[in-house]
Legacy VTK file of the C-alpha trace (Angstrom):
# vtk DataFile Version 3.0
C-alpha trace
ASCII
DATASET POLYDATA
POINTS 103 float
47.751 82.584 96.614
47.940 82.982 100.364
48.330 79.765 102.278
46.160 78.391 105.288
47.850 79.045 108.284
47.382 75.689 110.662
47.748 75.471 114.155
50.861 73.114 115.927
47.961 70.460 116.963
46.918 70.217 113.425
50.491 70.256 111.583
51.141 67.282 114.230
47.689 65.514 113.472
48.899 65.642 109.781
51.988 64.552 109.814
51.063 61.356 112.574
48.789 60.707 109.480
51.270 60.756 106.675
53.506 58.538 109.219
50.839 55.745 109.919
49.496 56.112 105.530
53.415 54.672 105.092
53.957 58.139 102.949
55.642 61.288 104.386
55.321 64.616 103.370
57.976 65.866 101.764
60.075 67.845 104.054
61.486 71.612 102.852
65.509 71.724 102.185
67.084 72.430 105.633
69.729 74.741 104.627
73.346 73.338 105.607
76.157 75.490 107.136
79.240 75.627 105.422
82.409 75.509 107.606
84.410 78.654 107.636
87.943 79.284 106.540
89.781 79.995 109.608
90.571 83.450 109.525
94.009 84.881 109.032
95.873 86.731 111.647
96.202 90.314 111.218
98.513 91.317 113.638
101.962 92.531 112.553
104.784 91.571 113.735
106.747 94.647 115.330
110.146 95.037 114.118
113.429 94.782 115.936
114.243 98.422 117.490
117.906 98.897 119.113
117.743 101.521 121.416
121.495 103.335 122.506
122.117 105.198 125.588
123.135 108.800 126.330
123.558 111.729 128.482
121.886 114.658 127.584
122.231 118.596 128.675
118.744 120.378 129.298
117.630 123.559 130.547
114.636 124.392 132.298
112.512 124.100 129.649
113.511 120.130 128.939
115.648 121.746 125.484
118.195 118.950 125.085
121.322 121.512 124.214
124.110 118.874 124.386
124.390 115.121 124.036
127.774 112.852 125.060
128.387 109.145 124.942
127.111 107.192 127.946
130.734 106.537 129.474
131.027 110.663 129.472
129.252 111.127 132.356
132.172 114.047 133.650
132.279 116.135 130.673
128.043 116.240 130.846
127.846 117.030 134.390
130.861 119.597 133.461
129.197 121.149 130.347
125.538 121.579 132.267
127.551 123.788 135.635
129.516 125.647 133.067
125.805 126.358 131.177
124.093 127.039 134.907
126.703 129.650 135.881
126.704 131.293 132.097
122.913 131.568 131.812
121.911 132.082 135.651
119.130 128.755 134.794
119.622 125.592 135.908
120.550 122.991 133.625
120.701 119.253 134.417
122.170 115.607 132.915
119.351 113.044 132.478
119.825 109.863 130.461
118.635 109.823 127.011
117.852 106.535 124.712
118.027 106.804 121.362
117.078 104.596 117.983
119.922 102.814 116.356
119.968 102.716 112.683
121.043 99.495 111.115
121.979 99.930 107.769
LINES 1 104
103 0 1 2 3 4 5 6 7 8 9 10 11 12 13 14 15 16 17 18 19 20 21 22 23 24 25 26 27 28 29 30 31 32 33 34 35 36 37 38 39 40 41 42 43 44 45 46 47 48 49 50 51 52 53 54 55 56 57 58 59 60 61 62 63 64 65 66 67 68 69 70 71 72 73 74 75 76 77 78 79 80 81 82 83 84 85 86 87 88 89 90 91 92 93 94 95 96 97 98 99 100 101 102
């Protein structure tokens, strides 16, 4: 069965008449919004990473050829100069940081 659609004015007049007669027109049940539970954070805690500094000897292709402790800068420079003379291409020293794995 199709319902007859009433205009807003007709609905208002019907509602006013029902209030004047003392009877209220039954209203449709309104949906009650449920409060949402707070969303859990998906953020992962980054693991603490410790780094240690070294001196690396590199060639022109950025290939690391030797690794020295940070306190051994003179030995790293000496190794770089020896490789430069031997291979006739420049070698250089630069700091390298590597991850320390804790056990």
